[in-house]
N, C-alpha and C positions, 0 to 999 in steps of 0.2 A: 336202387339198381333198376335200370331200364332195359328193355329189349329181350324179354324172355318169350318163350313160346309155350302156350298151354294147349293141351288136347281136350276138346269138348266132346263128351260122349253123348250119342243119340242112339235110338233103336236101329237106325239105318247105318251106323258106323260113326267114326270119329272124324272131326275136322279141327284145324288149328286156329289159334287166335294169338295175335300179338299182345303182349302184356307189358305195361310199364308200371313199376311199383313205386310208391312214395317212400320217403325216408322212414316213416313210421307206419307200422301195421299192428293190429287190424285197422282198416280205414274204410270209409264209404267207397263204393265202386261205381264207375261210370262205363257203360257199354258204348263204345264209339262205333256207330254204324256207317259203313263204307259208302262212298259214292259208286259210280259205275266203273271206276278204274281199279277196283280191288283194294287190297290192303297195301297201299303204296306209301311213299315217303310222306305225303301230305297227311295221311291217316296216322302213321306212326309218330309224326311230329306232334299231332294233336294229342295223342296219348301221352307222349313225353311231357307236354305242357300241363296236362291234367295231373300227372304224377308229381310234377314240381309244385303243384298247388295242394298236394296232400291226398289225392284220390288214387285208388287202384284203377287203372285204365285198361280196358280190354277191347281189342278190335278184332272181331271174328271174321274168318274167311267165308263169307256167305255165298260165294260162287263155287264152293267146293263140290257141289253136286254136278256142276257143268265142267269146270276146269279148276282144280285146286291150285292155289298159289299165284293167282293173277296179281300182277304188280306193274301197272302201266301208268302213263302220265296223260295230261291233256295237251301235250305239246306237238303232236303230229297228227296228220289226217288219218294215217293207218291206225294209230292208237284209238282215235275217236271212233273209227269204223268198228274196231274190235269191241270197244266199250258198249256201243249200241247193240251189237250182236249179242253180247253177254246179257245186257239188260232185257232184250227181247226173249232170250231163252230162260230167263230167271222167273221163278214162281214166287211172287211176294208173300203169298199166304204160307208157303213152306218156309220162306225166309223168317217170318215171324215165329214160327214154331222152333226154328233153330235158335233164334234170339232168346226165346223162352228157356231153352236148354242152357244157354250161356248164363242167363240170369240165375237159374236154379243152381247151377254148379258153382258159380262165383259167390253167390250168397252163402253157400255152405262151406266155403273155403276158409282156412285159418287167417288168410290175409284180409278178409272182408269182415266188417263189423255188423253185417246184416242188412245195411242200406244199399240199394242198387238203383241207380238212375240210368238213363240212356240219352244219347244225343246223336242225331243223324243228319246227313247232308244230301240234297238231291234225291236220288233213289232212297238213300238212307233217311231223308226227311219224311218221305212217305212211311217208311218202316218205323220211324220214331213215333209217328202218329198211331199206327196200328199196334205198336208195342205198348203205347199208353192205353189203348182201348182193349187189348186182348191179353195182357200179362199183368202181373202184380208189381211191375216196376214202381218204385216210390216217386219218381219224377222224370218226365221226359221233355226233351227239347227238339223241335223240328226246324231245321234250316231249309227254306225254299223247297219243301216237299212237292213232288210231282205226282198228280193223280188223287190228291186228298179230296177234291171236290166230288169224286165218285163214292166216297166212303164217309161222308160227314154224319150219316145216320148212326155210325158206330159210337159217336160221342155220348150216346145214351148210356153206354156201359162204363164210361170213364169214372174211375174211383179215386184217382190220384192226379196231382197237378200236371198240366201240360203247358209249355211255353212254345209259341210259334213265331218264326221270323219269316215274313213274306216280302219278296222283292217286287215292287209295284210294276216294274217293266220286265218281268220274268218272261223270257221268250218261250219257256216250256209250260208256263201257267198263265194263259191269256186272261185278260180282264174279266170276261164272263165267268171263268172258273174261280178267279179271286173273289168276285162278288158272291158266288155261291158259298164259298168257304166262310167269308166274313158274315154273311147273313145267317148262316147256320150255326156258327160257333162263337161269335164275338160276345154274346151274353151268357155263355156257359160258365157256371160258377167255378169250374176247375181249370178254365182255359184263359191264358193271357196271350194276346196277339199284338205284335208290333209290325208295322209296315214301313218300308224304306223307299221313299219317293226317288225316282230316277235310277234306281238300282236294277240291274239285270241279274239273271240266274248266277249263282255261285259268286256273289260279290264278296264272300268271306274266304274264298279259296286263294291262299297266298300263291302268287306266281301265275294265277289264272288271268284270262283275257279281261274279265269284268271285275277283278279285285278292286275294292274301294276301301282304303285303309281306315278312314274315319268311321264309316258305317260298320265295317268288320269289327273294329274295336268296340263300337257302341253295342253291337249285337253280342259280342263276347262278354262285355261287362254285365249286361242284363242276364246272360246265361250264368255267369259266375255267381251273381247275387241270388238267382233262382236256385241253383244247386246248393249254395250255402244255406239258404233258408230251409230247403226241404230234405237235404241229405246231411247237412252239418259240416 
């Protein structure tokens, strides 16, 4: 059964998360970390896909402190403007603390078998990296995270596996930033990195301007194998 809403409790109040449940529970859980467009159809579809693969998928509303219930697309200039305004108002450090609350609550639920991973895209790709370094998530996957080059030192804290997908022509992660990331992280024992030549930011976002079906599928196959290995 897909499409439920879960209330996540924090010391500052509660916020909602979209939940897609697999056919059988308890199951390993995956926290799906939003892009800058909120918990929109793209994120809900990703959750539904993971539920179909046997995972309990949870997509928290991380913009709740700014504006609860953001659900926009990448299809108009006005929505892009709003998305960047939200991103600029968002505190990524607080976002990771909210993700930690999600992980703790989901891990303790009857629907979860105790294993919890995370996957994030764009802004969520950065948050997936910091979720890996700052929480006890069992495995994390970062798709084209923006700003990771400023936080590579956090990898010293990494205790669980991290998979990273980097678009080599990412307009939001220039080549010097990519070089910093690769130099700092490529030999880390817990980190697996794949780069995608010719691909721009959000090459895995269905319906997006830079969507590339073959490389999106390749990245998803690698992600599926990674989660199967580390979450079961």
